[in-house]
Phi, psi and omega in degrees: 000135177273167182281003181276138175274139179256144180271127178249144181233130177257140180223132178280135180287132177086359179250130179239154181286140179233147173280176182300315181299316179296321179295317178297318179297315182292324178294317179296320179296316179299318179296318179296318179295316179299319179295322182289327185249007183305305180225158176305133181083359179072016182269128178263147178293154179293148178290154179297140179273149177293158178301149182304329182260011180293144176213162180303142182231146170067035179290129178225122178287121183249349177204148180074197181234127179200158175232149180236127175230149181226138167249176179302333184249344190224140169248126181242129177243115178252115180264126181251354175249164181299327179226142177209153177228136180233130173263134179241145172284328171204149178226080176246139177235109181284170183294340178265007183234167173214156180234132181236133175229146177223146178222155181292149176280144181275130178278131180252128177272157179266000000 
């Protein structure tokens, strides 16, 4: 044996390398086929509804200026800057809850 290391390459039979475009095309095709044959008639079941008492959780203003207040039935978001961003851990609004948001009107010059 010589002191040289040899490079070994493993290759799966029947699998070929694809570029990004090819991968996107095949993924889109797979998704379309699944939608077409998921259920008879192509109808998908409705998504699960949030619990009646669900409300937004963990709101944190990460950009701009805004305040978030909650009562047992209502979540209110008051935006005081032209732009604001809020990260939520979850944003579900159940049938027994409501969410209200307000933002400043933009002044337009002539």
